[in-house]
C-alpha positions in Angstrom: 75.0 97.7 78.4 78.1 97.0 80.7 79.4 99.6 83.4 82.9 98.8 83.1 85.7 101.3 82.2 85.8 101.6 78.3 89.5 100.6 78.4 88.5 97.2 80.1 89.3 94.0 77.7 88.7 91.5 80.3 92.2 92.0 82.2 91.7 93.0 85.4 95.3 94.4 85.6 93.7 97.1 83.2 91.1 98.2 85.8 91.8 101.6 87.3 93.0 101.2 91.5 93.7 103.7 94.3 95.1 103.3 97.6 92.9 103.1 101.0 93.1 106.0 103.1 93.2 104.0 106.3 95.8 101.4 105.3 97.1 102.2 102.1 96.3 98.8 100.6 95.4 99.4 96.9 91.8 98.9 95.8 90.8 97.8 92.5 87.6 98.9 90.5 84.7 97.0 91.2 81.3 97.0 89.4 79.5 97.7 92.7 81.5 100.7 92.7 80.9 101.9 89.2 78.6 105.2 90.0 80.6 106.0 93.2 84.2 105.4 92.4 85.1 109.1 93.0 83.6 108.7 96.7 85.1 105.3 97.1 87.6 105.8 100.3 88.4 102.9 102.3 88.8 99.3 101.4 86.4 98.0 103.8 84.1 98.6 106.4 86.8 97.8 109.0 89.2 100.7 107.6 86.1 102.9 107.6 85.3 102.7 111.2 89.3 102.7 112.0 89.3 106.2 110.0 86.1 107.5 111.8 87.6 106.3 115.3 90.6 108.2 114.6 89.0 111.5 113.3 86.6 111.4 116.8 89.7 110.9 119.1 
């Protein structure tokens, strides 16, 4: 029915989070990322592009 983590009780503080690999800011779980949470590494397109630019330089 819902794709939220089983321990979610309507409290956003209970959602899992992890740091962005580019900037280090914490990213909180989003429903949109439910299927790919383990693969999510960047908090935004800007961080993703900055990380790609750093790898090629």
